[in-house]
N, C-alpha and C positions, 0 to 999 in steps of 0.2 A: 620686656623688650624682645626676648626670644620669640614670644608668641606672635608679636607684630612682624618680626622677621620671617617667621614660618608662614604667616599668612601672605606676606608679600612674595615670598619664593613660590608658594603654591599658585598664586595668581599668575606669576611669570611662566611657570611650567604649564598651566592650563592655556595660557595665551599661546605659548610655543607650540603646543599640541593641538590647537584648535581645528586645524585642517584634518587631522586624523579623526578627531571626534565627529566632525562634519561628515567625513567619508563613511564612518561607521553608521551614523544616523541614516544616511541616504540608502546604504546597503540594507539596513534593517527594514526601512519602508518598502523597498523593492521586494525583499523576501516576504514580507507580510502580504503585500498585494498579490504575489504569486500563490502564496498559501491560501489566501481567501478565495482566489479564483478556482483553485483545485478543490477546495473543501467547502462546498456549498453548505448553507445552513440546513441541517437535517430536519428542522421543524417547518420548513417552507412547503407550500402545496406542490403537487406535481407539476413540473414544467415541460417534460418531454411529451410532445404532441405527435411525434413522428411514428412511434411504435403502434402496432395494431392493438385493439382492445383484448384480443383473444389471449388466454393464458394456458389453456389446456388443449394440446394437439394430440389426439389419440389416433395417430396414423396406423398403429398396429391393431386397432379395434379390439382392445381387451377391456374397455370400460363400457358400462351401460350409459344411456343418456342421463339417468338420474345421478349416477356416480359422477359424471363429468360436471353436471350443474352443481353438485355438492362441493366438489373440489374448487370450482370456480368462485363460489361464494366464500369458501374458507380463505382462498388466496386474496380475494379483494379486501377482506377484513385485515389480513396479515400485512398486506402492502401498505395500508393506511398507518398501521402500527409501526412498522419498521422503516417506512419511507424507502422502500426498495422493491424493484420488480421481481416477481417470482413466476417462472415459466416451467411447465411440465410438458415433455414430449415423449411419446412412445413410438418406436419404429420396429419393423419386422423385416430386416434386410441384411445381407452380408456386409460386414464391415471390416473384412480382412483382405489382404492381398494388394497387388499392384493397381488393379482397377479401382478399388476403393480408395487407395492412397491418392491417385491422380484426381478422382472426382471431388475429393474433399481437401486437396492440397495439403495432405498430412506429411509429417516428417518421414514416416516409414509406412509400410503396410501392416504393421503390428496392430492388433485390435485396440489396445489402449491409445495408440497414437491417432488412429482414424476416428475413434469415438470422441477424443478430445477436440480434434479439428472440426468434427461435425457440430458438436455443442457450441464451440466458440463462433463458428461461421453462422449458425442459426441465430444466435444472439445478435451478432454484428449486422447481419444482413437485414434483420427486422428492426434494427435501431432500438433495441430494448435498453432500459436504464431509467430509473425513476426521475432523475434530475437532468439527464441529457442522453442523446442517442448514440454517443460514442464514449466508451469507458464509464457509462453511467452506473449507478448503484443497483445491485441486484444479483440474481443467481438463476441458473437454468439446470434442470435435471433431465437428462436424456436416458430413457430405458430402452435398450435393444432386447427383443425377445426372440430374435432369430436363433433357430435350434443350433447348438454348438457354440454360438457366440453371444450367449446371454450376458449382458454387461450393463452397468449403470455408470454414467459419468456426470459428475457435478462440476459445473463451471461457474466461477464467480467473477464479479466485476466491481469496480469503483470502491466504495467504502466497505462493502462486504468482502471484497478480495483482501483489502488491507487488514480487516478485522479477524478473518478466519485463518488459522494455521493448520498444519497437518493433522494434529490431534482433533481439532474441531470437525474437519472434513470427515474423518473416520468415524466419529461419533454420530454424525448426521446419517452416514451410510449404515451404521449399525442400527439406528432407529428405523430406517427404511426396511432392513432385512428382517426385523423381529417378527412381523406378521405377514410379510409379503407372500410367502408360500400359501398361506391360508386364503388371502385375497390381496391382489395387487392394490386395490383401492385402499384397504386398511393400511397397507404398507405406506402408501402416499400420505394418508392422513397422519400416521405416526411421524412420517418425515416432516410434515408441515408443522406439527407440534414441536418437534426438536428444533426446527428452524426458528420458530418464534422464541423459544427459550435461549438457545445457544447463540444465535445471531444477535438477538437483543442484548444479551449479556456482553457479547464481544464488541458490539458497537459502543456500549457505555464504557468499556475499558479503554477505548482509544483516547490518546491524550487530547485535551482540549486546547492546550496552548501550542502554537506552532513551534516545532523544534528549531527551524532556522532562526527564529527570534532570539533564542538563547544563544545560538552560535554567533549571530551577527552583532549582538549587543552585550550580553552579560559577560562573555569570555574576553572580548577585546577591551571593554571598559575596565573590567577587573585587572586585566593585565597592565593596562596603561596606569591605573591608580597605584598598583603595586610597584611598578617601575618608578613612578614619580616619588612616592613616599620612601622607597628604598634609598634614592639618591638625595633626598632632602634631609636624611638623618645626619646630624653633625657627628664627627668622630668623638667617642667618649673620652679618649685619652688626651685630647687636646682641647682646652677651654677657649683658646684664642680664635677658633674658627666658628663660623655660624652658617646656617643654610645659605645665606646670600653669597658666601665665599665660592660656592659652586656654580653660581650664576654669573656669567660675564657677558655684558652687553645684551641682557635680556634673553640669552640663549644658554642652555645647559652645557657644561663642560664635563665630560666624563673621562676619568683617567684611562690611560691606554691599557688595553687587554689584548692578549694574543692566544689563539688556540692553534697548536701545531698538529697538522694532519700527518701522522706517522706512516700508517699503512692502510691499504684498501684491499679487502677481500671481497671478491664478487662470486656469489654462488648462483648458478643457473639450473633451472629444471624445466622440463617440457610439460605443459599442461594440455591434455587432450580436450578438445572441444567437440561437441556433437555437431554433426552436419545438418544442413537444412536451415530455413529461415525462422522456424518456429519450434515449438515443442517445449516440454518441461524436463528438467534434469532429475526431478524427484516425482516418480509416478506414484499414484495412490496417496498423495498428500496435498499440502497446500502450496506446492511449488508455483512460482510465477513464470509466465511465458508470454509470448506475443502471438496473436493470431495472424492470418494472412492479411488482414486489413491493417495490421500494425497496432491493434488495440491490445492493452494489457489484461491478462486474465490469470486467475488462480484456479485451484480446484484439485480434483482427483477422481478416481474411480476403481471399480473392482468387478470381477465376474460374480454372477448369482446363479 
C-alpha cells in the first residue's frame, strides 16, 4: 500500500515540477549547442581558407633557404597531426619604447608587452587558425634577434590556448633554448619536437564532455530529486501519516521555515587593475589576454 502511495506521490511531484525539468532541459540544449559551436571536432579537415600558406617568415634573414624548407616540411606534417596552425617569425628590429608601443598597440613600451602585441597582431591580421580565422587553433613563435633586445614570444590561440598552461609554455621555450646558441635552426627543430609531444598530450588531456552540460543537467536534476525524495519520506515516529499527507490538491505543502538574518558585515578592499585594453597579468607564462582585435590569446616569452 505504501509503495503505491509513494509512486502516486512521486508522480504528483514530478507533475508539479515539470516546468522546472523542461527549463533545465532547454538550458542544457542551449549550452550544448554553444559548446559544440566553440569546440569544433578536432578530427575534421582544415576549414580555414583565409590564412596564407606560408608558415616560416625569416624577416631577420638568419636561416638558409634549405633550413626554411626543412622547417616548412616539419610544420606541415605537425599541423596535420595536431590540427593546429604553427607559424614561425624572425625579426631584427627595436621592440622597446613609446614608438614600438604605438606601432603595435601594446599595453606599454616594455619589451615583453610589445613582443606579445606583435605576435598576437601578426596571427590575427593574417587570420591564422586551423579551424577558423578568428581565435582559431594554433600557435606562433616570434624570435627577435635585435641586439640588446633578443627575445622569444610564444602566442597561443583556440584549443592550444586552452590546453597549455604556464608550465607547458616554459617547457617549450626550454626546448627552444637548448641548442639555439649552436644553431637557431636546431633550436626551432627542437621546439617543434617539443610542440608535437607537449601540445599533443595537452590536447588529449582536455575534457571531452562539455562542462556546462554537467552544470545545466546533473546538478539541477540531482537537487530536484533530492528535494522531492526528502519531503516524500513519511515521519518515522507517526504511523498514521503517509507520503500523500504532504500533497494537497496535487501541490506539495511544505511546513513553514524561517531564517533570521541577524547581522551583516561588509568587508571591502581595493583591487588594482592594469591599464590598457590588452595585455597579460602573468608574464612568461600561460596567462590569457585579449589582442587589439579582441581575440583571446595565451602564451609567454623570455629573453635569450
